[in-house]
C-alpha positions as CSV (number, residue, x, y, z in Angstrom):
1,M,-190.5,-29.8,34.0
2,K,-191.2,-26.2,32.9
3,Q,-188.7,-24.0,31.5
4,I,-187.3,-21.6,33.5
5,I,-188.4,-17.8,33.0
6,L,-186.0,-15.7,35.0
7,V,-182.5,-14.4,33.6
8,F,-179.2,-14.7,34.8
9,L,-176.1,-12.8,33.7
10,I,-172.8,-13.8,32.0
11,V,-170.1,-11.8,31.5
12,S,-166.9,-12.7,29.7
13,W,-163.7,-11.3,28.4
14,F,-161.8,-12.5,25.4
15,E,-161.7,-16.2,24.9
16,A,-162.9,-16.8,28.3
17,F,-166.7,-17.2,27.9
18,P,-168.5,-17.2,25.3
19,R,-165.9,-18.0,23.1
20,I,-166.7,-15.1,20.3
21,H,-164.8,-12.1,19.3
22,A,-166.3,-8.9,18.1
23,D,-165.7,-9.5,14.6
24,E,-167.3,-12.8,14.9
25,I,-170.6,-11.1,16.1
26,H,-171.5,-10.0,12.1
27,R,-169.4,-13.3,10.5
28,I,-171.8,-16.0,12.5
29,S,-175.2,-13.5,11.6
30,A,-174.7,-14.9,8.1
31,G,-174.2,-18.7,9.6
32,K,-176.7,-21.5,9.1
33,N,-178.3,-22.1,12.7
34,E,-181.1,-19.6,12.7
35,A,-184.0,-19.7,15.0
36,W,-185.9,-22.7,13.4
37,I,-182.6,-24.6,13.9
38,V,-182.6,-23.9,17.7
39,D,-186.4,-24.7,17.6
40,V,-185.7,-28.2,16.8
41,Y,-183.6,-28.5,20.3
42,A,-187.0,-27.3,22.0
43,R,-188.4,-31.0,21.4
44,W,-185.9,-32.0,24.5
45,I,-188.0,-29.6,26.9
46,D,-190.1,-31.8,29.3
47,S,-188.7,-34.8,27.3
48,P,-186.5,-38.0,28.9
49,A,-183.9,-36.4,26.8
50,A,-183.4,-33.3,28.9
51,Q,-182.6,-35.0,32.1
52,E,-180.9,-37.7,30.4
53,L,-178.4,-34.8,29.1
54,T,-178.2,-32.9,32.5
55,S,-177.7,-35.8,34.4
56,L,-174.7,-36.2,31.8
57,V,-173.7,-32.9,33.1
58,R,-173.5,-33.9,36.8
59,S,-172.0,-37.3,36.1
60,L,-168.9,-35.5,34.3
61,A,-168.9,-32.6,36.6
62,E,-168.5,-35.3,39.6
63,K,-165.6,-37.3,37.7
64,H,-164.1,-34.1,37.5
65,L,-164.3,-32.8,40.8
66,L,-163.2,-36.6,41.9
67,H,-160.4,-36.3,39.8
68,E,-161.3,-39.6,38.1
69,K,-161.1,-40.0,34.3
70,P,-164.9,-39.7,32.7
71,D,-166.4,-42.2,30.7
72,A,-166.3,-41.6,27.1
73,P,-169.4,-39.7,26.6
74,P,-172.4,-41.9,25.1
75,D,-172.4,-41.4,20.9
76,H,-176.3,-41.7,20.7
77,H,-177.0,-38.1,21.6
78,A,-176.2,-36.6,18.1
79,W,-176.6,-33.2,16.7
80,P,-180.3,-32.9,16.3
81,A,-179.8,-30.1,13.5
82,Y,-177.1,-28.0,12.5
83,P,-174.8,-27.3,15.4
84,V,-175.7,-24.4,17.5
85,G,-174.5,-22.5,20.9
86,V,-174.1,-24.9,23.9
87,F,-173.6,-23.4,27.4
88,V,-173.7,-24.9,30.5
89,T,-174.3,-23.4,34.0
90,A,-174.2,-24.6,37.4
91,M,-176.5,-22.9,40.1
92,K,-176.5,-22.8,43.6
93,G,-179.9,-21.7,44.8
94,R,-180.6,-18.6,42.8
95,S,-176.9,-17.8,41.8
96,V,-174.4,-18.7,39.1
97,R,-171.7,-20.7,40.4
98,A,-170.4,-21.1,37.1
99,C,-170.9,-21.2,33.3
100,V,-168.9,-21.5,30.1
101,G,-170.0,-22.3,26.8
102,T,-169.1,-21.4,23.3
103,F,-171.7,-19.9,20.0
104,S,-168.7,-22.0,17.9
105,P,-169.0,-25.9,19.0
106,S,-166.5,-28.1,17.4
107,A,-167.2,-31.6,18.7
108,N,-168.7,-34.0,16.4
109,T,-171.4,-34.9,18.6
110,L,-173.8,-32.8,21.1
111,S,-172.7,-35.3,23.8
112,Q,-168.8,-34.5,23.2
113,E,-169.5,-30.7,23.2
114,I,-171.0,-31.1,26.7
115,A,-168.4,-33.2,28.0
116,Y,-165.8,-30.4,26.6
117,Q,-167.8,-28.2,28.5
118,C,-168.4,-30.0,31.6
119,K,-164.5,-30.0,31.9
120,R,-164.2,-26.4,31.6
121,L,-167.1,-25.6,33.8
122,V,-165.3,-27.1,37.1
123,T,-162.2,-24.8,36.6
124,K,-162.6,-22.8,33.9
125,D,-164.8,-19.9,34.6
126,P,-162.5,-16.9,35.2
127,R,-165.3,-15.1,37.5
128,H,-165.7,-17.9,40.0
129,T,-163.6,-19.8,41.8
130,P,-163.3,-23.6,40.8
131,L,-166.0,-25.8,42.1
132,D,-165.9,-28.2,45.3
133,L,-167.2,-31.7,45.6
134,T,-168.4,-30.5,48.9
135,E,-171.3,-28.4,47.0
136,L,-172.2,-30.7,44.2
137,E,-175.6,-31.8,46.0
138,Q,-176.2,-28.1,45.9
139,L,-175.8,-27.2,42.7
140,T,-178.7,-27.7,39.5
141,F,-177.2,-28.1,36.2
142,I,-178.5,-26.1,33.4
143,I,-178.1,-26.7,29.7
144,T,-179.1,-23.8,27.0
145,F,-178.6,-24.2,23.3
146,A,-178.0,-20.7,21.5
147,G,-178.8,-20.1,18.3
148,T,-177.2,-16.7,16.0
149,P,-176.9,-13.5,17.8
150,H,-178.3,-11.1,15.3
151,S,-177.7,-7.3,15.8
152,V,-180.2,-5.2,17.4
153,S,-180.4,-1.4,17.9
154,D,-182.2,-1.2,20.8
155,P,-181.5,-4.0,23.5
156,R,-185.2,-3.2,25.5
157,Q,-186.5,-4.5,22.0
158,V,-185.6,-8.0,23.1
159,D,-187.6,-10.2,25.4
160,I,-185.0,-11.5,27.6
161,F,-187.2,-14.0,29.2
162,K,-187.5,-15.9,25.8
163,D,-184.2,-14.8,24.1
164,G,-180.3,-14.1,25.0
165,L,-178.9,-10.6,24.6
166,L,-175.3,-10.2,23.7
167,A,-173.2,-6.6,23.9
168,E,-169.5,-6.3,22.7
169,Y,-167.3,-3.2,23.3
170,N,-164.0,-2.8,22.9
171,G,-162.9,-6.3,21.7
172,R,-164.8,-7.9,25.2
173,T,-168.0,-9.6,25.1
174,A,-171.1,-10.2,27.9
175,V,-173.7,-12.3,27.5
176,L,-177.4,-12.1,29.1
177,L,-179.1,-15.6,29.0
178,P,-182.6,-16.8,30.2
179,G,-182.0,-18.2,33.7
180,E,-181.9,-15.9,37.1
181,A,-184.5,-13.3,38.0
182,K,-183.1,-9.8,36.9
183,T,-184.6,-6.6,35.6
184,L,-183.7,-5.8,31.8
185,E,-182.7,-2.4,32.8
186,W,-180.6,-3.9,35.8
187,G,-179.2,-6.8,33.1
188,I,-178.0,-3.6,30.4
189,S,-176.5,-1.7,33.5
190,F,-174.8,-4.6,34.4
191,L,-173.4,-5.3,31.2
192,H,-171.9,-1.7,30.7
193,K,-170.4,-1.9,34.5
194,Q,-168.6,-5.4,33.3
195,L,-167.7,-4.1,30.1
196,A,-166.4,-0.9,31.5
197,I,-168.1,1.4,29.2
198,P,-167.5,5.3,29.6
199,A,-170.8,7.2,30.6
200,N,-170.9,8.4,26.7
201,Q,-170.3,5.6,24.9
202,L,-172.7,2.4,23.9
203,P,-171.7,-1.0,22.9
204,R,-173.0,-3.2,20.0
205,Y,-175.9,-5.4,20.9
206,A,-177.2,-8.6,19.6
207,S,-179.9,-10.9,20.3
208,F,-180.2,-14.7,19.8
209,P,-182.7,-17.7,20.1
210,V,-182.4,-19.8,23.1
211,V,-183.6,-23.1,24.1
212,V,-182.9,-23.9,28.2
213,L,-183.0,-27.4,30.0
214,K,-183.1,-27.9,33.2
215,E,-182.1,-30.3,35.5
216,E,-185.0,-31.8,38.0
217,R,-183.7,-32.2,41.6
218,K,-185.6,-35.0,43.6
219,C,-186.7,-33.9,46.9
220,S,-184.8,-35.6,49.4
């Protein structure tokens, strides 16, 4: 499995996605989860653990769509280092079908955090309609681990094929994660549009390191 190198846009308002408020951008910048800690998660790329985790997402999503109580998540996927941000995405083709996540996970284990985000993924993305069981086989699931956002003065300094980009304006935030193809200029323009930024105003920007795990789908 290769790490995906395209880019998709995820937009959030207040606590919808991600759970980060404007005044938290600088607070978490002083946190412990620096880039080297995110790099610990990179060991899972092209490993059996990547497929285990993305398969867990699919299994949990299916249970929720069937309105069945999911089994307790396995405990063997502990946080390999200080907990980092976790985002779970459902892709339909090259389009984002749903995406939720947080920069401040609260679960005791990684498996528990993924389980919590999977429950939200099915129905709690305010930008999309709830997922439907009939489309499950058309979806590909992605897990993104996100490190601490650090303020940047110019978003064009950010390599969006490698790092995430966060914009904040007037108490709202929008995030660009490595995922589906869009140019940086398109991404910046779309961020401004979604945050309703006046032409004469600029948001605050921050970049953050990421590690991306993509589900491997077998060809039928």
